ZAZA-371304 format. One record per residue (C-alpha): residue in one letter; chain; x, y, z. Coordinates in Angstrom, 1 decimal, padded with zeros to 4 digits. Each point is the difference from the previous one (the first is absolute). Example, Ala and Ser with C-alpha at 12.3 -4.5 7.8 and 13.67 -1.06 7.14 Angstrom:
BEGIN
   type   mol       px       py       pz
      A     A    012.3   -004.5    007.8
      S     A    001.4    003.4   -000.7
END
This chain:
BEGIN
   type   mol       px       py       pz
      M     A    110.0    055.1    146.4
      R     A   -003.0    001.0   -002.1
      N     A   -003.5   -001.2    000.6
      E     A   -001.9    002.4   -002.4
      G     A   -000.5   -000.4   -003.7
      N     A    000.5    002.9   -002.5
      V     A   -003.7    000.8   -000.3
      D     A   -000.4    000.0    003.8
      R     A    003.0    002.3    000.3
      L     A   -001.3    002.4   -002.6
      L     A   -003.4    000.2    001.6
      R     A    001.5    000.6    003.4
      V     A    002.2    002.9   -001.3
      V     A   -002.9    001.6   -001.8
      V     A   -002.4   -000.3    003.0
      G     A    002.7    001.2    002.3
      L     A    000.7    003.1   -002.0
      A     A   -003.7    000.7   -000.3
      V     A   -000.6   -000.3    003.7
      L     A    003.1    002.0    000.8
      A     A   -001.2    002.8   -002.3
      L     A   -002.8    000.6    002.6
      V     A    002.6    001.6    002.2
      F     A    000.8    002.7   -002.6
      V     A   -003.2    000.4   -002.1
      G     A   -003.7   -000.6    000.5
      P     A   -001.1   -000.2    003.7
      R     A    003.6    000.3    001.2
      T     A   -000.5   -002.6    002.7
      P     A    002.9   -001.4    002.0
      F     A   -001.4   -003.5   -000.6
      G     A    001.6    000.2   -003.4
      W     A    003.3   -001.0    001.5
      I     A   -001.4   -003.5    000.2
      G     A    000.7   -000.1   -003.7
      L     A    003.7   -000.5    000.8
      V     A   -000.7   -003.6    001.0
      P     A   -001.2   -001.2   -003.4
      L     A    002.5    002.2   -001.7
      F     A    003.0   -001.4    001.8
      T     A   -001.2   -003.6   -000.2
      G     A   -000.5    000.4   -003.7
      I     A    003.4    001.5   -000.5
      F     A    001.8   -002.7    002.0
      G     A   -002.2   -002.9   -001.2
      F     A   -000.4   -001.4    003.5
      C     A   -003.1    000.1    002.1
      P     A    000.3   -001.1    003.7
      A     A   -003.8   -000.8    000.1
      Y     A    000.4   -002.3   -003.0
      K     A    002.9   -001.8    001.8
      L     A   -002.1   -000.6    003.1
      L     A   -003.0   -001.3   -002.0
      G     A    002.2   -002.1   -002.3
      I     A   -001.1    001.9   -003.1
      N     A    002.4    000.3   -003.0
      T     A   -001.1    001.8   -003.2
      C     A    003.5   -000.1   -001.4
      G     A    000.3   -002.6   -002.8
      I     A    003.6   -000.9    001.0
      R     A    000.3   -002.6    002.7
      R     A    003.2    000.1    002.1
END
């Protein structure tokens, strides 16, 4: 069950990877692990927060 469109998913993966990079380069902060959240939601195409708020950016209605 997807509730994210392709553009939304792509942006989430890019942002997730950028934030996750903070763990390995730059300030090397452990807060970079928060980047896993947008990364995984972008990969799977499902956002639990969208579900709670009734948001659906996916063009396909099911």
